[in-house]
TIFI-423744 format. One record per residue (C-alpha): residue number from 1; residue in three letters; x, y, z. Coordinates in Angstrom, 3 decimals. Layout:
N
REC     n   res          u          v          w
REC   NUM   Ala          X          Y          Z
...
This chain:
494
REC     n   res          u          v          w
REC     1   Met    -24.641     -5.206     10.530
REC     2   Arg    -25.990     -1.845      9.541
REC     3   His    -27.229     -3.046      6.181
REC     4   Leu    -30.489     -1.832      4.767
REC     5   Cys    -31.547     -5.392      4.137
REC     6   Ile    -34.558     -4.420      2.102
REC     7   Leu    -32.279     -3.230     -0.687
REC     8   Ala    -31.420     -6.733     -1.806
REC     9   Ala    -35.080     -7.522     -2.220
REC    10   Leu    -35.512     -4.466     -4.402
REC    11   Ala    -33.001     -5.693     -6.980
REC    12   Pro    -34.610     -6.015    -10.416
REC    13   Ala    -35.332     -9.437    -11.777
REC    14   Ser    -32.721     -8.963    -14.470
REC    15   Ala    -30.095     -8.775    -11.730
REC    16   Ala    -30.540    -12.365    -10.543
REC    17   Pro    -27.275    -14.214     -9.949
REC    18   Gly    -25.733    -15.191    -13.261
REC    19   Ala    -27.816    -12.707    -15.246
REC    20   Val    -25.678     -9.620    -14.652
REC    21   Asp    -23.400     -8.606    -17.501
REC    22   Phe    -20.261     -6.880    -16.259
REC    23   Ala    -19.674     -4.601    -19.232
REC    24   Ala    -23.323     -3.617    -19.650
REC    25   Asp    -24.537     -3.529    -16.025
REC    26   Val    -21.647     -3.327    -13.553
REC    27   Gln    -18.901     -1.367    -15.284
REC    28   Pro    -21.036      1.783    -15.764
REC    29   Ile    -21.887      1.834    -12.028
REC    30   Leu    -18.265      1.397    -10.976
REC    31   Ala    -17.124      4.052    -13.434
REC    32   Glu    -19.727      6.604    -12.338
REC    33   His    -19.765      6.077     -8.571
REC    34   Cys    -16.687      4.138     -7.403
REC    35   Phe    -13.662      4.483     -9.624
REC    36   Lys    -12.866      8.111     -8.883
REC    37   Cys    -11.689      7.109     -5.397
REC    38   His    -10.690      3.467     -5.961
REC    39   Arg     -7.977      3.934     -8.586
REC    40   Glu     -4.236      4.249     -8.866
REC    41   Gly     -3.318      7.852     -8.332
REC    42   Tyr     -5.862      8.546     -5.564
REC    43   Lys     -4.125      8.894     -2.200
REC    44   Lys     -6.899      8.303      0.314
REC    45   Thr     -7.971      4.749     -0.551
REC    46   Glu     -5.827      1.648     -0.867
REC    47   Gln     -8.423     -0.601     -2.507
REC    48   Lys     -8.195     -0.275     -6.289
REC    49   Leu    -10.715     -1.225     -8.968
REC    50   Glu     -8.683     -1.197    -12.195
REC    51   Thr     -8.890     -4.972    -12.593
REC    52   Arg    -10.664     -7.920    -11.033
REC    53   Ser     -7.483     -9.024     -9.252
REC    54   Ser     -7.030     -5.634     -7.571
REC    55   Ala    -10.732     -5.484     -6.675
REC    56   Leu    -10.571     -8.882     -4.949
REC    57   Glu     -7.692     -8.039     -2.617
REC    58   Gly     -8.648     -8.660      1.003
REC    59   Asp    -12.339     -8.849      1.875
REC    60   Phe    -13.424     -5.889     -0.230
REC    61   Ile    -15.188     -8.128     -2.750
REC    62   Val    -15.609    -11.811     -1.834
REC    63   Pro    -16.878    -13.667     -4.937
REC    64   Gly    -20.107    -15.528     -4.259
REC    65   Arg    -20.526    -14.001     -0.777
REC    66   Pro    -21.962    -10.469     -0.919
REC    67   Asp    -22.758    -10.487      2.805
REC    68   Glu    -19.035    -10.951      3.548
REC    69   Ser    -17.922     -8.243      1.100
REC    70   Asp    -16.950     -4.903      2.618
REC    71   Phe    -17.819     -3.322     -0.735
REC    72   Ile    -21.500     -4.277     -0.423
REC    73   Ala    -21.657     -3.580      3.308
REC    74   Arg    -20.501      0.004      2.848
REC    75   Leu    -22.834      0.635     -0.073
REC    76   Glu    -25.777     -0.411      2.104
REC    77   Leu    -25.009      1.767      5.126
REC    78   Ala    -27.407      4.482      6.223
REC    79   Ala    -27.029      7.752      4.308
REC    80   Asp    -25.729      9.611      7.390
REC    81   Asp    -23.086      6.988      8.209
REC    82   Gly    -19.564      8.348      7.792
REC    83   Asp    -18.361      5.061      6.251
REC    84   Ile    -20.925      4.902      3.454
REC    85   Met    -19.739      4.586     -0.137
REC    86   Pro    -19.694      6.745     -2.063
REC    87   Pro    -18.937      9.419      0.573
REC    88   Ala    -21.618     12.067      0.971
REC    89   Lys    -19.322     14.730     -0.528
REC    90   Glu    -19.057     12.668     -3.713
REC    91   Gly    -22.788     12.437     -4.273
REC    92   Pro    -25.972     10.759     -3.070
REC    93   Pro    -26.084      7.080     -2.049
REC    94   Leu    -26.528      4.535     -4.800
REC    95   Ser    -30.069      3.675     -5.715
REC    96   Ala    -31.571      0.411     -4.542
REC    97   Glu    -31.567     -0.779     -8.141
REC    98   Lys    -27.836     -0.192     -8.597
REC    99   Ile    -26.953     -1.794     -5.271
REC   100   Gly    -29.088     -4.761     -6.234
REC   101   Ile    -27.134     -5.143     -9.477
REC   102   Leu    -23.809     -5.036     -7.656
REC   103   Arg    -25.030     -7.445     -4.977
REC   104   Ser    -26.200     -9.903     -7.633
REC   105   Trp    -22.917     -9.539     -9.507
REC   106   Val    -20.913    -10.430     -6.368
REC   107   Ala    -23.296    -13.314     -5.607
REC   108   Ala    -22.665    -14.653     -9.115
REC   109   Gly    -18.925    -14.812     -8.396
REC   110   Ala    -18.010    -11.260     -9.445
REC   111   Pro    -17.329    -12.183    -13.090
REC   112   Trp    -15.069     -9.617    -14.755
REC   113   Pro    -13.552    -10.227    -18.203
REC   114   Glu     -9.775    -10.125    -18.007
REC   115   Glu     -9.498     -7.771    -20.968
REC   116   Ile    -11.537     -5.046    -19.232
REC   117   Val     -9.355     -2.603    -17.299
REC   118   Leu    -11.058      0.423    -15.810
REC   119   Ser     -9.454      3.814    -16.357
REC   120   Met    -10.372      7.422    -15.770
REC   121   Glu    -12.005      9.227    -18.624
REC   122   Pro    -10.134     12.394    -19.568
REC   123   Glu    -11.214     15.422    -17.608
REC   124   Val    -13.241     18.126    -19.281
REC   125   Glu    -11.081     19.853    -21.890
REC   126   Val     -9.384     23.007    -20.723
REC   127   Asp    -11.008     26.116    -22.132
REC   128   Phe     -8.593     28.995    -22.612
REC   129   Glu    -10.969     31.850    -21.843
REC   130   Arg    -12.603     30.104    -18.920
REC   131   Asp     -9.610     28.351    -17.350
REC   132   Ile     -6.370     29.961    -18.538
REC   133   Arg     -7.174     33.647    -19.131
REC   134   Pro     -7.956     34.316    -15.422
REC   135   Ile     -4.552     32.894    -14.474
REC   136   Leu     -2.718     34.978    -17.058
REC   137   Asp     -4.537     38.111    -15.985
REC   138   Arg     -2.972     37.779    -12.559
REC   139   Leu      0.544     37.855    -14.054
REC   140   Ser      2.595     40.887    -14.915
REC   141   Glu      3.324     41.752    -18.558
REC   142   Glu      6.838     40.435    -18.154
REC   143   Glu      5.613     37.149    -16.639
REC   144   Arg      3.040     36.676    -19.406
REC   145   Ala      5.728     37.255    -22.011
REC   146   Lys      7.893     34.549    -20.465
REC   147   Val      4.992     32.076    -20.387
REC   148   Lys      4.149     32.888    -24.023
REC   149   Ala      7.765     32.404    -25.114
REC   150   Trp      7.973     29.083    -23.254
REC   151   Val      4.760     27.776    -24.864
REC   152   Glu      5.818     28.905    -28.339
REC   153   Ser      9.188     27.203    -27.893
REC   154   Gly      7.382     23.869    -27.478
REC   155   Gly      8.545     23.429    -23.901
REC   156   Gly      7.053     20.422    -22.077
REC   157   Trp      5.935     20.335    -18.471
REC   158   Pro      9.072     20.330    -16.293
REC   159   Ala      9.854     17.846    -13.562
REC   160   Ala      9.197     19.024    -10.038
REC   161   Ala     12.083     20.722     -8.326
REC   162   Gly     12.378     17.824     -5.898
REC   163   Glu     12.705     15.334     -8.740
REC   164   Asp     15.479     17.401    -10.322
REC   165   Ala     17.294     17.616     -6.983
REC   166   Ala     16.997     13.854     -6.402
REC   167   Leu     18.447     13.091     -9.840
REC   168   Glu     21.309     15.534     -9.284
REC   169   Leu     22.077     13.820     -5.980
REC   170   Ser     22.099     10.424     -7.711
REC   171   Lys     24.521     11.797    -10.298
REC   172   Arg     26.902     12.993     -7.599
REC   173   Leu     26.692      9.676     -5.774
REC   174   His     27.247      7.769     -9.019
REC   175   Ala     30.398      9.767     -9.701
REC   176   Lys     31.657      9.055     -6.170
REC   177   Ile     30.844      5.354     -6.449
REC   178   Thr     32.524      4.859     -9.825
REC   179   Ala     35.603      6.728     -8.595
REC   180   Thr     35.761      4.668     -5.383
REC   181   Thr     34.891      1.269     -6.818
REC   182   Gly     36.858      1.422    -10.033
REC   183   Thr     36.977     -1.743    -12.159
REC   184   Ala     36.925     -5.044    -10.288
REC   185   Glu     37.352     -8.559    -11.611
REC   186   Ala     34.924    -11.310    -10.599
REC   187   Thr     37.880    -13.591     -9.847
REC   188   Ala     39.076    -11.104     -7.226
REC   189   Met     35.791    -11.012     -5.309
REC   190   Ala     36.200    -11.969     -1.659
REC   191   Pro     34.167    -11.746      1.546
REC   192   Tyr     34.551     -8.460      3.350
REC   193   Lys     33.549     -6.780      6.571
REC   194   Ala     32.689     -3.080      6.646
REC   195   Thr     31.115     -0.583      8.991
REC   196   Val     28.341      1.928      8.543
REC   197   Pro     30.264      5.211      8.921
REC   198   Ala     27.353      6.983     10.615
REC   199   Thr     27.007      4.327     13.314
REC   200   Gly     30.174      2.240     13.405
REC   201   Ala     27.978     -0.869     13.150
REC   202   Ala     29.643     -3.746     11.351
REC   203   Phe     28.165     -5.690      8.466
REC   204   Glu     29.551     -8.529      6.361
REC   205   Met     29.196     -9.235      2.651
REC   206   Val     29.545    -12.627      0.975
REC   207   Pro     30.581    -12.925     -2.713
REC   208   Val     28.180    -14.765     -4.998
REC   209   Pro     29.682    -15.989     -8.297
REC   210   Ala     28.045    -15.589    -11.668
REC   211   Gly     26.092    -18.588    -12.822
REC   212   Glu     22.895    -20.119    -14.131
REC   213   Phe     20.235    -21.870    -12.084
REC   214   Thr     16.652    -23.060    -12.287
REC   215   Met     14.376    -20.489    -10.641
REC   216   Gly     11.044    -21.628     -9.233
REC   217   Ser      9.805    -24.978     -8.000
REC   218   Pro      8.652    -28.181     -9.676
REC   219   Glu      4.965    -29.099     -9.451
REC   220   Ser      5.906    -32.058     -7.250
REC   221   Glu      7.354    -29.859     -4.480
REC   222   Lys      5.290    -30.008     -1.289
REC   223   Gly      3.750    -26.648     -0.375
REC   224   Arg      4.427    -25.174     -3.822
REC   225   Gly      2.571    -21.980     -4.728
REC   226   Ala      0.979    -21.464     -8.121
REC   227   Asn      3.153    -18.404     -8.785
REC   228   Glu      6.430    -20.359     -8.391
REC   229   Gly      6.467    -21.713    -11.915
REC   230   Pro      6.967    -22.749    -14.511
REC   231   Pro     10.631    -23.258    -13.532
REC   232   Arg     13.006    -21.298    -15.748
REC   233   Lys     16.730    -21.027    -16.320
REC   234   Val     18.180    -17.711    -15.179
REC   235   Glu     21.626    -16.250    -15.720
REC   236   Val     22.956    -14.203    -12.802
REC   237   Ala     25.871    -11.769    -12.817
REC   238   Pro     28.261    -11.714     -9.818
REC   239   Phe     27.390     -9.754     -6.684
REC   240   Trp     27.950     -9.580     -2.953
REC   241   Ile     25.063    -10.211     -0.564
REC   242   Gly     24.671     -9.476      3.137
REC   243   Lys     25.787    -12.383      5.290
REC   244   His     22.948    -11.420      7.633
REC   245   Glu     19.747     -9.462      7.453
REC   246   Val     20.183     -5.723      8.130
REC   247   Thr     20.101     -5.225     11.904
REC   248   Trp     18.848     -2.430     14.105
REC   249   Asp     22.515     -1.657     14.912
REC   250   Glu     23.016     -0.690     11.251
REC   251   Tyr     19.580      0.713     10.560
REC   252   Glu     18.320      2.659     13.570
REC   253   Ser     20.448      5.759     13.015
REC   254   Phe     19.079      5.994      9.488
REC   255   Met     15.503      5.680     10.736
REC   256   Val     15.839      8.174     13.577
REC   257   Asp     18.371     10.860     12.644
REC   258   Gly     17.136     13.523     15.054
REC   259   Gly     16.443     16.026     12.294
REC   260   Arg     13.160     17.502     11.147
REC   261   Arg     11.852     15.797      8.013
REC   262   Asn      8.999     16.425      5.605
REC   263   Lys      6.652     13.523      4.851
REC   264   Asp      8.694     12.647      1.757
REC   265   Gly     11.795     12.403      3.952
REC   266   Ser     13.513     15.563      2.699
REC   267   Lys     15.034     17.917      5.254
REC   268   Lys     12.554     20.411      6.615
REC   269   Phe     15.280     23.010      7.151
REC   270   Pro     18.041     22.311      4.592
REC   271   Asp     21.348     24.090      4.891
REC   272   Pro     23.718     24.984      2.035
REC   273   Gly     26.450     23.144      3.925
REC   274   Asp     24.566     19.846      4.082
REC   275   Ser     26.529     16.832      2.869
REC   276   Asp     25.091     14.403      0.359
REC   277   Val     24.515     11.966      3.215
REC   278   Asp     22.428     14.620      5.000
REC   279   Ile     20.444     15.314      1.843
REC   280   Val     19.403     11.695      1.288
REC   281   Ser     15.760     11.370      2.309
REC   282   Arg     15.217      9.758      5.701
REC   283   Pro     12.087      8.367      7.365
REC   284   Thr      9.839     10.613      9.365
REC   285   Lys      9.618      9.809     13.073
REC   286   Pro      7.864      6.457     13.675
REC   287   Tyr      4.578      6.631     15.542
REC   288   Val      5.148      3.414     17.563
REC   289   Glu      8.166      1.683     19.122
REC   290   Met      9.388     -0.258     16.100
REC   291   Thr     10.932     -3.315     17.774
REC   292   Phe      7.577     -4.113     19.407
REC   293   Gly      9.497     -5.371     22.435
REC   294   Met     11.245     -8.158     20.530
REC   295   Gly     14.810     -6.880     21.022
REC   296   Lys     17.232     -4.501     19.329
REC   297   Glu     20.972     -5.139     19.546
REC   298   Gly     21.839     -7.872     17.062
REC   299   Tyr     18.236     -8.298     15.928
REC   300   Pro     16.935     -7.649     12.409
REC   301   Ala     15.294     -4.312     11.599
REC   302   Ile     11.637     -4.695     10.628
REC   303   Ser      8.418     -3.164      9.347
REC   304   Met      9.878     -0.889      6.677
REC   305   Thr      8.367     -0.335      3.243
REC   306   Gln     10.303     -1.303      0.137
REC   307   His     10.889      2.419     -0.418
REC   308   Thr     12.478      2.695      3.024
REC   309   Ala     14.763     -0.284      2.410
REC   310   Leu     15.909      1.164     -0.909
REC   311   Thr     16.470      4.595      0.633
REC   312   Tyr     18.609      2.955      3.319
REC   313   Cys     20.659      1.436      0.480
REC   314   Lys     21.086      4.910     -1.006
REC   315   Trp     22.080      6.334      2.406
REC   316   Leu     24.642      3.565      2.892
REC   317   Ser     25.970      4.041     -0.642
REC   318   Ala     26.412      7.777     -0.042
REC   319   Gln     28.630      7.018      2.964
REC   320   Thr     30.682      4.101      1.673
REC   321   Gly     31.201      4.877     -2.010
REC   322   His     29.837      1.462     -3.031
REC   323   Phe     26.509      0.857     -4.772
REC   324   Tyr     24.084     -1.035     -2.542
REC   325   Arg     20.527     -2.041     -3.377
REC   326   Leu     17.976     -4.778     -2.753
REC   327   Pro     18.444     -8.108     -4.543
REC   328   Thr     16.308     -9.023     -7.491
REC   329   Glu     14.117    -12.075     -6.926
REC   330   Ala     16.455    -14.131     -9.093
REC   331   Glu     19.532    -12.999     -7.161
REC   332   Trp     17.834    -13.724     -3.863
REC   333   Glu     16.773    -17.250     -4.840
REC   334   Tyr     20.152    -17.985     -6.456
REC   335   Ala     21.951    -16.964     -3.244
REC   336   Cys     19.460    -18.853     -1.088
REC   337   Arg     19.789    -22.091     -3.063
REC   338   Ala     23.596    -21.818     -3.085
REC   339   Gly     23.941    -24.437     -5.797
REC   340   Thr     21.142    -26.722     -4.547
REC   341   Asp     17.931    -27.689     -6.321
REC   342   Thr     15.983    -28.977     -3.316
REC   343   Ala     13.087    -27.343     -1.488
REC   344   Tyr     15.509    -25.836      1.033
REC   345   Ser     19.229    -25.167      0.745
REC   346   Phe     19.812    -28.130      3.096
REC   347   Gly     17.508    -30.625      1.366
REC   348   Asp     13.833    -31.516      1.169
REC   349   Asp     13.106    -32.551      4.748
REC   350   Pro     11.416    -29.753      6.737
REC   351   Ala     12.300    -31.618      9.936
REC   352   Glu     15.861    -30.313      9.418
REC   353   Leu     14.643    -26.709      9.341
REC   354   His     15.225    -26.224     13.072
REC   355   Lys     18.973    -26.215     12.396
REC   356   Tyr     18.814    -23.506      9.738
REC   357   Gly     15.936    -21.135     10.379
REC   358   Trp     13.557    -19.453     12.802
REC   359   Phe      9.907    -20.127     12.040
REC   360   Phe      6.531    -20.668     13.693
REC   361   Asp      7.561    -23.847     15.524
REC   362   Asn     10.745    -22.599     17.209
REC   363   Ala     10.853    -18.771     17.258
REC   364   Asn      8.606    -18.189     20.291
REC   365   Phe      6.461    -15.756     18.274
REC   366   Ala      9.237    -13.198     17.723
REC   367   Tyr     12.284    -12.548     15.575
REC   368   Gln     15.682    -13.732     16.856
REC   369   Lys     19.254    -12.446     16.702
REC   370   Val     20.796    -12.839     13.268
REC   371   Gly     23.378    -15.533     12.546
REC   372   Lys     22.367    -17.943     15.301
REC   373   Lys     21.316    -20.725     12.934
REC   374   Ala     23.550    -22.671     10.550
REC   375   Pro     24.339    -20.912      7.244
REC   376   Asn     23.564    -22.227      3.783
REC   377   Pro     26.355    -23.813      1.666
REC   378   Trp     27.649    -20.353      0.640
REC   379   Gly     27.899    -19.115      4.221
REC   380   Ile     24.767    -16.923      4.221
REC   381   His     22.607    -16.964      7.363
REC   382   Asp     18.841    -16.753      7.879
REC   383   Met     17.804    -17.112      4.245
REC   384   His     15.142    -19.452      5.590
REC   385   Gly     13.036    -17.600      8.148
REC   386   Asn     13.665    -15.101     10.960
REC   387   Val     12.325    -12.139      8.956
REC   388   Ala     11.025    -12.205      5.404
REC   389   Glu     13.065    -10.069      3.014
REC   390   Trp     12.263     -7.425      0.439
REC   391   Thr     13.438     -7.872     -3.136
REC   392   Leu     13.539     -5.321     -5.926
REC   393   Asp     10.902     -6.946     -8.127
REC   394   Ser      7.194     -6.581     -8.566
REC   395   Leu      5.398     -9.896     -8.121
REC   396   Ser      3.393    -11.443    -10.905
REC   397   Glu      0.730    -13.837     -9.686
REC   398   Asp      0.970    -15.456    -13.138
REC   399   Gly      4.381    -16.790    -12.173
REC   400   Tyr      7.225    -16.959    -14.654
REC   401   Thr      5.221    -17.608    -17.825
REC   402   Gly      7.009    -16.172    -20.839
REC   403   Ala     10.129    -15.190    -18.884
REC   404   Gly     13.524    -15.554    -20.544
REC   405   Thr     16.885    -16.711    -19.225
REC   406   Asp     18.101    -13.312    -18.039
REC   407   Asn     17.795    -11.787    -14.573
REC   408   Pro     15.080     -9.161    -14.973
REC   409   Trp     14.047     -6.518    -12.580
REC   410   Ala     10.257     -6.723    -12.939
REC   411   Arg      9.488     -3.002    -12.919
REC   412   Gly      5.758     -3.062    -12.371
REC   413   Arg      4.160      0.355    -12.089
REC   414   Gln      1.788     -0.605     -9.294
REC   415   Leu      3.177     -0.347     -5.783
REC   416   Tyr      1.526     -3.614     -4.739
REC   417   Pro      2.351     -6.436     -4.862
REC   418   Arg      6.133     -6.331     -4.615
REC   419   Ala      8.026     -9.593     -4.060
REC   420   Val      9.078    -10.702     -0.559
REC   421   Arg     11.170    -13.819      0.008
REC   422   Gly     12.414    -16.245      2.649
REC   423   Gly      9.525    -16.578      5.083
REC   424   Ser      9.705    -15.491      8.706
REC   425   Trp      9.320    -16.380     12.365
REC   426   Asn      5.573    -16.166     11.779
REC   427   Asp      5.451    -18.771      8.960
REC   428   Phe      5.122    -22.523      8.666
REC   429   Pro      7.924    -24.536      6.979
REC   430   Glu      6.454    -24.401      3.468
REC   431   Gly      6.703    -20.596      3.560
REC   432   Leu     10.477    -20.815      4.097
REC   433   Arg     11.272    -22.826      0.960
REC   434   Ser     13.851    -21.405     -1.465
REC   435   Ala     11.205    -20.760     -4.140
REC   436   Ala      8.408    -19.436     -1.893
REC   437   Arg      7.112    -15.964     -2.842
REC   438   Val      4.838    -13.477     -1.059
REC   439   Gly      3.343    -10.309     -2.514
REC   440   Ser      3.289     -7.119     -0.459
REC   441   Ser     -0.011     -5.451      0.427
REC   442   Gly     -1.234     -2.073      1.560
REC   443   Lys     -2.925     -3.926      4.407
REC   444   Trp      0.496     -4.214      6.014
REC   445   Lys      0.020     -0.629      7.188
REC   446   Val     -3.671     -0.754      8.109
REC   447   Gln     -3.049      0.595     11.636
REC   448   Asp     -1.102      3.576     10.347
REC   449   Pro     -3.137      6.570     11.594
REC   450   Gln     -1.810      8.979      8.948
REC   451   Leu     -3.750     10.049      5.871
REC   452   Pro     -2.320      9.484      3.371
REC   453   Lys     -0.511      6.611      5.044
REC   454   Ser      3.233      6.818      5.581
REC   455   Ile      5.557      5.917      2.733
REC   456   Trp      8.052      4.617      5.293
REC   457   Tyr      6.413      2.060      7.606
REC   458   His      4.537     -1.249      7.307
REC   459   Thr      3.725     -1.370     11.005
REC   460   Asp      1.464     -4.429     10.604
REC   461   Ala      4.333     -6.440      9.070
REC   462   Gln      6.431     -7.107     12.161
REC   463   Trp      7.998    -10.086     10.412
REC   464   Leu      9.386     -8.121      7.430
REC   465   Gly     12.999     -6.986      6.932
REC   466   Phe     15.666     -6.945      4.222
REC   467   Arg     19.266     -7.655      3.312
REC   468   Ile     21.451     -5.753      0.873
REC   469   Val     23.416     -6.665     -2.235
REC   470   Arg     26.255     -4.953     -4.042
REC   471   Pro     26.551     -5.872     -7.736
REC   472   Leu     30.091     -6.211     -9.091
REC   473   Glu     29.220     -4.001    -12.055
REC   474   Val     28.068     -0.482    -11.228
REC   475   Pro     25.050      0.391    -13.421
REC   476   Pro     24.609      3.639    -15.382
REC   477   Val     23.404      6.601    -13.338
REC   478   Glu     19.885      6.497    -14.822
REC   479   Glu     19.413      2.880    -13.736
REC   480   Met     20.928      3.527    -10.326
REC   481   His     18.532      6.441     -9.783
REC   482   Ala     15.551      4.385    -10.961
REC   483   Ile     16.456      1.510     -8.619
REC   484   Trp     16.764      3.720     -5.549
REC   485   Asn     13.378      5.260     -6.352
REC   486   Ala     11.595      2.044     -7.344
REC   487   Gly      9.717      1.756     -4.056
REC   488   Ile      7.635      4.903     -4.527
REC   489   Asp      4.244      4.924     -6.178
REC   490   His      4.886      8.184     -7.996
REC   491   Asp      1.184      8.630     -8.727
REC   492   Thr      0.075      8.451     -5.115
REC   493   Leu      3.200      8.550     -2.898
REC   494   Glu      1.516      5.489     -1.376
C-alpha cells in the first residue's frame, strides 16, 4: 500500500471513532473536495456521493474498515501519484487533519443521516458585462437583434438538435406502428413467429393474458432477498413476450451494421435518403469479441447495456411496424411465474432446476443455446437461468413498500441500479427464483478502456442478456419515446 500511514496518527482527538459528526465535520469536506467529481452529471467517475447508499457501492467506502476503502487509500497517496484524490488539477491534497476526520468517520461505520443528500451549489451568478457582453460583441448587428428578440419573447432554452430529431423519428415510427397494428382484441391474441427483416432471423412471441398476481416473495422463501417484499398484488395488461432470449442471430446485425457511428450511435455520415431504420442509433464497434468464445448461432446475445437493449427494440419496431420494448419487472415476473406462486415456476424444489434452467451447477461456466430446457407452464423458455435479463424498471433496494396494485414503470432518474431478472449460468439456484432481483452497476463495464465509458457495452457482464415484449395496447408517442430512451443517463451519457 502506498498510504502515508502517519496521516492517521495526525487525526485530531475530536475525530476519534464515534465522535465525528457527518453534517458538521464530514459533509463540508466532501462538498469542497470530492463532490465536484463524484456526482451525477460528471462523466469521468462512476462512484457517486449524493447519498450514503451510492457512496457505499463496491469497495469505495467500506463501513468500519478504512484500510479496505478505496476512498481512503486514494486520499492518502503521495502527492505526485496520478491516482490521488482529489486530482492535482483540482487542487492540493487534503490536509492530514481532513484525512484523519474522514478516516475516523469510515472507522465509525460511515454514519450518514438518510435525509442528507449532497448536491452542487449553484455556480457563480452570470454577470452580463463580464460573461455575456463579450459573446454579444462577437455577433453581427443582425445576430444580436435576433438574440434580443428571442430573449424578450420569453423563449426558453431549446432542446438539442439531436433530441428534436430523435423525437421526430419516434413520431414517425409511432404513426407507422399504429397504422400497422390497428386495434386488436385480447381474446384474439395468439402465438406468432416473425423474422427480423434486416437479418431473416426468426423469433417467436408468446401471448400473456391480462391478470393479477402476487409480486415478490414471502419471508419464508429460502434464499429470499430483502428487496423482494413486501409481496403486493399487481394488475397486468395483456402482452406478448419472447419465447426465448434474444439471440445473436437476431441481434448481431444491429450491433455491427458496418456503418460509421458517432459515440451516441448516430450516423457519422447521414444521407438524405436514409430510411428510418438507418437513422435509428446503433452501437459503436465493440472493442472485444462479444461472445467471449461461448458460441454464436442459437446462443443468447450478451453484455449490452439497458440502453442498447432498448435501442434494439426501437430498431426492431422500425422494421416490423410493431411496438417492442423491454418488460417491466411486474410483466417479467408475471410471465415467469405463469400462474404459479412457488419459488420457481415448477415448484419449490431447486433439485428440479436442472430440467428447466442453466445455472452454476450444470452450465459448464458458459451460456447455452436457447430453448434447450423445458419451458414454464406458459411455454416460455429460459426464464430461470442461462442469461439474466434486463427489465425496464429502476430497482429500489427498499423493495415494494408503498407500491399499489398497478404495473408501474419505476422511472428512476439515476442510471444505476436498473432491475435485472432471472439469474444466469453464473448463479446459484436461489438467484434463479421467480422473485429474485439484481441491480445493475457501473462496475459491469470496469474493463471498458473508453473515457467516458461506452453507453453500449457491459463487457464485464458476460451473463447478461434480454428478451422483448410487445404490449397489446400501443402507448401514446410521448410514452413510447420515453421508453426507448429510458436507458440513457441524460446528465452524463453514462
